[in-house]
C-alpha positions as CSV (number, residue, x, y, z in Angstrom):
1,M,-4.1,-174.8,68.2
2,D,-1.8,-174.1,71.4
3,R,-3.7,-170.9,72.1
4,A,-7.1,-172.5,71.6
5,Q,-6.0,-175.4,74.0
6,A,-4.8,-172.9,76.8
7,Q,-7.8,-170.9,76.5
8,T,-10.1,-173.9,77.1
9,G,-7.8,-176.2,79.2
10,L,-8.7,-179.0,76.8
11,R,-6.6,-181.2,74.2
12,D,-8.8,-183.3,71.9
13,F,-9.9,-181.7,68.8
14,G,-11.8,-185.0,67.6
15,A,-11.1,-186.9,64.5
16,D,-8.4,-185.7,62.1
17,G,-9.2,-184.3,58.5
18,W,-9.8,-180.5,59.5
19,Q,-6.2,-179.6,59.5
20,E,-5.8,-179.3,55.8
21,G,-8.4,-176.8,55.5
22,L,-6.9,-174.6,58.3
23,E,-3.3,-174.9,56.7
24,R,-4.6,-173.9,53.4
25,L,-6.6,-171.2,54.8
26,I,-3.8,-169.6,56.8
27,A,-1.6,-170.0,53.6
28,A,-4.0,-167.9,51.6
29,L,-4.2,-165.4,54.4
30,D,-0.7,-164.8,54.6
31,K,-0.4,-163.7,51.0
32,Q,-2.8,-160.7,51.8
33,P,-1.9,-157.3,53.1
34,L,-3.9,-157.5,56.2
35,H,-3.9,-154.7,58.6
36,A,-3.3,-155.1,62.3
37,E,-7.1,-155.1,63.1
38,G,-7.7,-157.5,60.4
39,I,-4.9,-160.0,61.8
40,A,-6.6,-159.6,65.0
41,R,-10.0,-160.4,63.7
42,V,-8.8,-163.4,61.7
43,E,-6.9,-164.9,64.6
44,A,-9.8,-164.3,67.0
45,R,-12.1,-166.3,64.8
46,L,-9.6,-169.1,64.0
47,I,-9.2,-169.7,67.7
48,A,-12.8,-169.2,68.6
49,T,-13.3,-172.1,65.9
50,L,-10.4,-174.3,67.4
51,A,-12.0,-173.7,70.8
52,A,-15.3,-174.6,69.7
53,R,-14.2,-177.9,68.5
54,L,-12.4,-178.8,71.7
55,R,-15.5,-177.8,73.7
56,I,-17.9,-180.0,71.7
57,E,-15.6,-183.0,71.9
58,D,-15.3,-182.5,75.5
59,W,-19.0,-182.1,76.0
60,I,-19.9,-185.1,74.0
61,A,-17.5,-187.3,75.6
62,R,-19.2,-186.3,79.0
63,H,-22.8,-186.6,77.6
64,P,-22.8,-189.9,75.4
65,A,-26.6,-189.7,75.1
66,Y,-26.5,-186.5,73.4
67,G,-26.8,-188.0,69.9
68,E,-30.5,-189.3,70.7
69,G,-33.1,-187.9,68.4
70,D,-33.2,-187.8,64.8
71,I,-32.6,-184.8,62.6
72,D,-35.9,-183.8,60.8
73,G,-35.0,-183.0,57.2
74,P,-33.5,-180.6,56.9
75,V,-35.3,-178.1,54.6
76,V,-32.3,-176.3,52.9
77,I,-32.7,-172.8,51.4
78,I,-30.1,-172.5,48.5
79,G,-29.5,-170.2,45.5
80,L,-27.0,-167.4,44.5
81,P,-26.1,-165.1,47.3
82,R,-28.3,-161.9,47.3
83,T,-31.2,-163.7,45.9
84,A,-33.5,-163.4,49.1
85,T,-32.3,-166.5,50.8
86,T,-31.6,-164.7,54.2
87,A,-35.1,-162.7,53.9
88,L,-36.9,-166.1,53.3
89,L,-35.0,-167.7,56.0
90,N,-35.8,-165.1,58.5
91,L,-39.4,-164.9,57.5
92,L,-40.0,-168.7,57.8
93,A,-38.2,-168.6,61.1
94,N,-41.2,-166.8,62.8
95,D,-42.8,-170.2,62.7
96,A,-41.8,-171.7,66.1
97,S,-42.2,-175.2,64.6
98,W,-38.8,-174.7,62.7
99,R,-35.3,-175.2,64.3
100,F,-32.7,-172.8,63.1
101,V,-29.2,-172.0,63.7
102,R,-28.7,-168.7,65.9
103,S,-25.4,-167.0,65.5
104,W,-24.7,-167.0,69.3
105,E,-25.0,-171.0,69.5
106,A,-23.3,-171.4,66.3
107,G,-20.3,-169.6,67.3
108,E,-20.1,-171.0,70.9
109,P,-22.3,-174.1,70.7
110,V,-21.2,-175.4,74.4
111,P,-23.0,-175.7,76.7
112,P,-25.9,-176.6,74.2
113,P,-28.8,-174.1,74.4
114,D,-31.6,-174.9,77.0
115,I,-35.0,-173.7,75.9
116,A,-35.7,-173.2,79.5
117,T,-32.7,-170.7,80.0
118,E,-32.0,-169.3,76.6
119,A,-33.7,-165.9,77.1
120,T,-31.1,-165.0,79.7
121,D,-28.2,-167.1,78.1
122,P,-25.2,-164.5,78.2
123,R,-24.3,-165.7,74.5
124,A,-27.7,-164.3,73.4
125,A,-27.2,-161.2,75.7
126,A,-23.9,-160.7,73.9
127,E,-25.4,-160.8,70.5
128,R,-28.0,-158.5,71.3
129,A,-25.7,-155.9,72.3
130,F,-23.2,-156.5,69.2
131,I,-26.1,-156.0,66.8
132,A,-27.2,-152.9,68.5
133,A,-23.7,-151.4,68.2
134,D,-22.5,-152.7,64.7
135,T,-23.5,-150.8,61.5
136,T,-21.0,-152.6,59.1
137,F,-23.6,-154.2,57.0
138,R,-26.5,-152.2,57.7
139,G,-28.8,-152.0,54.7
140,Q,-26.8,-155.0,52.9
141,H,-27.5,-157.9,55.1
142,I,-30.4,-159.0,57.7
143,H,-29.1,-160.1,61.0
144,Q,-31.5,-160.0,64.0
145,A,-30.8,-160.7,67.4
146,G,-32.0,-164.1,68.3
147,G,-33.0,-164.7,64.5
148,P,-31.6,-167.3,62.2
149,V,-28.1,-167.1,60.6
150,D,-26.6,-169.4,57.8
151,D,-24.6,-172.2,58.9
152,A,-21.1,-171.2,58.0
153,A,-19.8,-171.5,61.6
154,L,-20.8,-175.3,61.5
155,L,-18.9,-175.9,58.4
156,R,-16.1,-173.6,59.7
157,L,-15.6,-176.3,62.4
158,S,-14.0,-178.5,59.9
159,F,-12.3,-175.5,58.1
160,R,-14.0,-176.3,55.1
161,N,-16.3,-173.3,54.8
162,Q,-16.5,-171.1,51.6
163,E,-14.9,-168.0,53.4
164,L,-15.8,-165.5,50.6
165,G,-15.8,-162.9,53.2
166,W,-12.0,-163.0,53.4
167,P,-9.9,-162.3,50.5
168,V,-8.7,-166.0,50.2
169,W,-9.4,-167.1,46.6
170,D,-6.6,-169.8,46.5
171,Y,-8.3,-171.5,49.4
172,T,-11.9,-171.1,47.9
173,R,-10.8,-172.6,44.6
174,W,-9.4,-175.6,46.6
175,W,-12.7,-175.7,48.6
176,R,-15.0,-175.9,45.4
177,D,-13.4,-179.4,44.9
178,C,-12.5,-180.6,48.3
179,D,-13.9,-183.7,50.1
180,M,-16.8,-182.6,52.3
181,A,-18.1,-186.0,53.6
182,G,-16.4,-185.4,56.9
183,T,-17.5,-181.9,57.0
184,Y,-21.3,-182.8,56.7
185,A,-20.8,-185.5,59.0
186,Y,-19.6,-183.0,61.6
187,H,-22.4,-180.7,60.7
188,A,-25.0,-183.2,61.7
189,R,-23.0,-183.9,64.9
190,T,-23.2,-180.4,65.7
191,L,-26.9,-180.0,64.8
192,K,-27.8,-182.8,67.4
193,L,-25.8,-181.3,70.0
194,L,-27.9,-178.1,69.4
195,Q,-31.2,-179.7,69.4
196,H,-30.1,-182.0,72.5
197,R,-31.9,-179.5,75.0
198,R,-33.7,-177.1,72.7
199,P,-36.3,-178.6,70.4
200,P,-37.7,-179.0,67.9
201,N,-35.5,-181.0,65.7
202,R,-37.2,-179.8,62.4
203,W,-34.3,-178.0,60.8
204,L,-34.3,-175.1,58.3
205,I,-30.9,-174.2,57.3
206,K,-29.7,-172.0,54.6
207,A,-26.5,-171.1,52.7
208,P,-25.6,-170.4,49.0
209,W,-22.3,-172.4,49.5
210,H,-24.3,-175.7,49.8
211,N,-24.8,-175.5,46.0
212,F,-21.0,-176.6,45.6
213,H,-21.5,-179.8,47.5
214,L,-25.0,-181.0,47.4
215,D,-24.0,-184.6,46.9
216,A,-22.2,-184.6,50.1
217,L,-25.1,-183.0,51.8
218,V,-27.6,-185.6,50.7
219,A,-25.1,-188.4,51.5
220,T,-25.4,-187.1,55.3
221,Y,-28.9,-185.9,55.1
222,P,-31.1,-188.3,52.6
223,N,-34.3,-186.7,53.2
224,A,-33.2,-183.1,52.6
225,R,-35.3,-181.0,50.5
226,F,-34.3,-177.6,48.7
227,I,-35.9,-174.4,48.4
228,M,-33.9,-172.5,45.5
229,T,-34.3,-168.7,45.3
230,H,-33.8,-166.9,42.0
231,R,-32.8,-163.4,40.9
232,D,-31.2,-162.0,37.9
233,P,-27.5,-162.5,37.9
234,V,-27.1,-159.1,36.2
235,K,-28.3,-157.5,39.5
236,T,-26.8,-160.2,41.8
237,I,-23.1,-160.4,40.9
238,P,-22.3,-156.6,41.5
239,S,-24.3,-156.9,44.8
240,V,-22.2,-159.7,46.0
241,A,-19.2,-158.0,45.0
242,S,-20.3,-154.9,46.8
243,L,-21.0,-157.0,49.8
244,L,-17.5,-158.6,49.8
245,E,-15.8,-155.2,49.4
246,T,-17.4,-154.2,52.6
247,S,-16.2,-157.4,54.3
248,Y,-12.7,-157.5,52.9
249,A,-12.2,-153.8,54.2
250,T,-12.8,-155.1,57.8
251,V,-9.4,-157.0,57.5
252,M,-7.2,-155.2,54.9
253,P,-6.9,-151.5,53.6
254,K,-9.5,-150.5,51.2
255,E,-6.9,-149.2,48.9
256,A,-5.5,-152.7,48.5
257,I,-8.9,-154.3,47.3
258,D,-8.7,-155.0,43.6
259,R,-12.3,-154.3,42.5
260,E,-12.0,-155.8,39.2
261,A,-10.2,-158.9,40.3
262,L,-12.9,-159.3,42.9
263,G,-15.6,-158.9,40.2
264,R,-14.2,-161.5,37.8
265,E,-13.6,-164.0,40.6
266,I,-17.3,-163.7,41.8
267,M,-18.6,-164.0,38.3
268,E,-16.5,-167.2,37.8
269,H,-17.4,-168.8,41.2
270,L,-21.0,-168.1,40.9
271,Q,-21.2,-169.8,37.4
272,I,-19.7,-172.7,38.8
273,S,-22.1,-172.6,41.7
274,L,-25.1,-172.8,39.2
275,S,-23.5,-175.6,37.0
276,R,-23.3,-177.4,40.2
277,V,-26.9,-177.2,41.1
278,T,-28.2,-177.8,37.8
279,D,-26.1,-181.0,37.5
280,F,-27.4,-182.2,40.7
281,R,-31.0,-181.3,39.8
282,R,-30.7,-183.5,36.7
283,R,-29.2,-186.4,38.5
284,F,-31.5,-186.4,41.7
285,G,-34.8,-185.2,40.7
286,E,-36.6,-181.8,40.3
287,D,-39.0,-183.0,43.0
288,R,-36.5,-182.2,45.6
289,F,-36.7,-178.6,44.6
290,L,-39.2,-175.6,45.1
291,D,-38.1,-172.5,43.1
292,V,-38.9,-168.9,44.4
293,R,-38.2,-166.1,42.3
294,H,-36.8,-162.8,44.2
295,E,-39.6,-160.6,42.4
296,S,-42.4,-162.7,43.2
297,F,-41.3,-163.0,47.0
298,N,-41.0,-159.1,47.2
299,A,-44.3,-158.6,45.7
300,D,-46.2,-161.3,47.7
301,P,-44.0,-162.8,50.6
302,M,-47.0,-164.8,52.2
303,G,-48.2,-166.1,48.9
304,E,-44.6,-167.4,48.5
305,V,-44.6,-168.8,52.1
306,N,-48.0,-170.7,51.3
307,R,-46.4,-172.2,48.3
308,V,-43.5,-173.5,50.5
309,Y,-45.9,-175.1,53.1
310,D,-48.1,-176.5,50.3
311,W,-45.0,-178.0,48.7
312,L,-43.8,-179.5,52.1
313,G,-47.5,-180.8,52.8
314,R,-47.6,-178.9,56.0
315,S,-49.6,-176.1,57.7
316,M,-49.0,-173.5,60.0
317,D,-51.3,-172.4,62.9
318,A,-52.6,-168.8,63.0
319,T,-50.1,-167.7,65.5
320,A,-47.2,-168.6,63.2
321,E,-49.3,-167.0,60.4
322,A,-49.7,-163.7,62.1
323,A,-46.1,-163.5,63.2
324,L,-44.9,-164.3,59.5
325,A,-47.3,-161.5,58.3
326,D,-46.0,-158.8,60.8
327,W,-42.4,-159.7,59.9
328,A,-43.1,-159.4,56.2
329,A,-44.7,-156.0,56.6
330,A,-42.0,-154.7,58.9
331,N,-39.1,-156.0,56.7
332,R,-40.6,-155.1,53.4
333,K,-37.8,-154.4,50.4
334,G,-36.0,-151.2,51.3
335,A,-37.1,-150.9,54.9
336,R,-33.4,-151.5,56.0
337,G,-32.0,-148.7,53.5
338,E,-31.0,-149.2,50.0
339,H,-27.8,-151.2,48.9
340,R,-26.4,-149.1,46.0
341,Y,-23.8,-150.5,43.5
342,T,-23.1,-150.9,39.7
343,A,-21.3,-153.5,37.6
344,D,-18.8,-151.6,36.1
345,Q,-17.4,-150.7,39.8
346,F,-16.2,-154.2,39.5
347,G,-14.9,-154.3,35.8
348,L,-18.1,-156.0,34.6
349,S,-20.8,-154.9,32.2
350,E,-24.5,-155.8,32.4
351,P,-24.3,-157.1,28.5
352,E,-21.6,-159.6,29.5
353,L,-23.3,-160.6,32.6
354,A,-26.5,-161.4,30.8
355,S,-24.5,-163.3,28.2
356,V,-22.5,-165.5,30.7
357,F,-25.8,-166.2,32.7
358,A,-28.0,-166.6,29.7
359,D,-29.2,-170.1,30.1
360,Y,-29.9,-169.6,33.9
361,R,-31.8,-166.3,33.1
362,A,-33.9,-167.9,30.5
363,R,-34.8,-170.9,32.7
364,F,-35.5,-169.4,36.2
365,V,-35.7,-165.6,35.9
366,G,-37.7,-165.4,32.7
367,T,-35.4,-162.9,31.2
368,P,-34.2,-163.8,27.6
């Protein structure tokens, strides 16, 4: 906190409530054998998050009219990780009528982006340079310069983000049941900041972690609607574990990663994720949800897009349709390389996964 204040010259972090998450996250990290580069990465992110809070509070104090204008929606893409949530988000984002979170503005939201100058914004330029040079997740995850990202950075502002990319399961277990009301209120505070000088305000957001806290999300966004993507967990769970192993290796020695423990934690975590969504759908109504199967999306992405627009009661113009079709053609499955993994790498077996997720598979994947 001292370092963030010294870096920014600011003092006010805003309303309390975020400190517990930061303390728990640091306590969980302290238990791990992080290497020197990992410690530097962790500290840099935490300080950057605190600095972002300081700058947000300072900017809002100096621009009290920032909150004018409602948030339209949002439409929220959810589902298990590795089920095409990112691909669907990136595809839909080619329609300029959507507003979405870009990584360069999420990590550093002040000054708020300005539509007149964003093409030359130094934050956007830095993102372009980073993506051109970084190959860590190539073939495993889509991240395009200027394109959409999930909203982890916005939840992290309250230190109540899932943080699966770090080996912090003590923190994640607490997070699954923590109070998220203030977190989503700050999420909306930040979206209003981001849209202040950069319309439109028709938001499209995405993150698998919203599954755990949908009640808090709709308390903040009562008009939220959900597109839920689906893929066989027999394939999804090992894919998630493989991605997280890659992420863990950026902060800790690879030989210190317990693959079997990682596989078990992920399986349990995503079981809970699906049970929360199922319960929410039962209580709030299926009409809030549109289901998109991974196989259907891969086979006919534009057909699934048309289903989305029909469900929303909206249409897209010819420019948007052409842009979406071009992106779909250029980013067909396998275009970025193949991501290879097996269940037994992580102490799991396909029969066990099929049994654990049997009800979900029968309902949403069409696999008995």
